[in-house]
N, C-alpha and C positions, 0 to 999 in steps of 0.2 A: 563455540562451533563456528567457525569462520571458513568460507569459499576459501581454500588454496590450492596451490599447484597439485598437491598429493591427492586431494580428492575431486579433482577437477578432471582429471584424464578421460575418465568416460564418458564425460558429461558434455564434452566438447562436441560428440558427434552428434548426440543427442540434441543438442540446442539449434543446431541448424534448423530444424524443421518445427521446433517447438515455439507455438505463439501464447504467451501468459495470457492468462483472464486476470486483471487486476480490478480491485476495489479502490476506487479514489474519493477521497473524502474532501471537501474542499470549504474554505471562507467564504460567505457570501460577499463579505466586503471587499476582500482584495480581489477574488474572482468571480464577479457575480453571476455569469453563465456558465451552465454546465456542459451546453453544446461548445462553447469555447474550450473548456478545459477536455472534453473529450477529444477533440482535434489537436491538443498538444499530445496526446499518445500516439505512439508509432501506430503505423497504419495495420499491421498486422494484428496489435492488440485491442484496436477500436472496438470491433463487435464482439469480442469477448469480455468486455469490461463493462462496469457499472461504474457512474459517477454519481456522488450523494452529495447535495449542498448542504452545508452546517451553518448555522447563525452566527457561530464561531468556532475556533479548533478546540477552545477548551470546552466544548459540547462533547468532543470526539472521547468516547468512553471504551476502554478494552474490550468490552462486550462486544461493540461492533465488529472488531476485527478478528474476535474470536468466531463471530458467527459467519463472517467473509470466508476465513479459511474453512470452517465446517461446511460452508456450501460450494467448497472446492475453488475459489480462487486461488491465485498461486501467487499474489503479492497484495499489500494494503499499502497505499500512498495516502499521506494526508499532505495537503497543500496550505499553507496558512500566512499570514501577513508579516513581513519583515519584523523583526525585532524594535519595538518602539514605535510600530505604526497600526498597533491592535486598536480597533474600533472601540473595545471596551477596556484598553489601556495595559490590562496584564493578560489577557487571555491568553495569548501566545505563548507567554512564560509559563503558566498554568499547565497548559498543553504539551509542552516540552517537558516538564517533571514528569507527567504521566506517562509520556511517550518513552522516556528513559527507562522508567520503572518496568513497563511492560517488555520493552524489547530485551531487558535483562531476563525477565520470567521466560521469555521466548528461547532464549539461549539456553536457560537452564534445563528447559524441558524438551531440549532437543532438535528445536526448530531453528532452521538458519536465520538469524537477526536481519540478514540482508533482504528478507523478505518483507519487512516493514519500514517505512522511510517517512521522514518528515521532511518537508522542503519548504523553507521559507522564501517567499516570493513577491517579487515586486510586480504589480498588474502592468507596468509600462516597459517590462523587459521580457518580451514574450520569446527572445531567443535564447536568453539563459535559463528560463524555464523550461523550454523545448529541450535542451541539452540535459539539465537536471533530471528531467522525466527521462529521457533516452536513458541514462546512465543507470537509473534505477531498474530501468526493465531490462537491460542488459544484465545485471546483478542477478535478476529474477530468473533470467534464463539460464545463467550458469548454475543457480541452485535447482533447477529443472523442476518439474510438475510436483505439485504439493500432492503428497500422497496418503495423506491422513484424513480425507475426507471423512466427515462423521456420516455414518448409515443410521438413519432414524429409524427404529424398529418399533412396529405397533403391536402392542400385546395381543395375542390371540385370544379370541372370547370362546371359552367350551361351552357349550348350551346343551 
């Protein structure tokens, strides 16, 4: 289920005033400051987004992304070290395997895979990071708001 011209026709008008809420998970070794990561987000999404620091992107579980979607976030972004630059040697390779599998599961379940992205970043190239993050946010805007928010129901007690 990819975003294409046929299913984008009605979304372009909606996208003009839509500011997505993004859950950002980042590696503490390549981007140690969460405030810096927040500043990389487009201005209209900063206040609606959450930034979470991970010890390594290999610690990113599919459960975190599922919970983010269940809480109403429109997209999940993972920022990790470039290949070969992981502090733990192969952490980002393991994360990429998990990410690829989870993205396929999202697609099979009817959720736009563009809502989930893994970006390998160099901490020294801020402009490239900003461009990649902007591209991801633009893809989420084209997907529109995430409408499958989990409604938590408490069982009623009859006494």
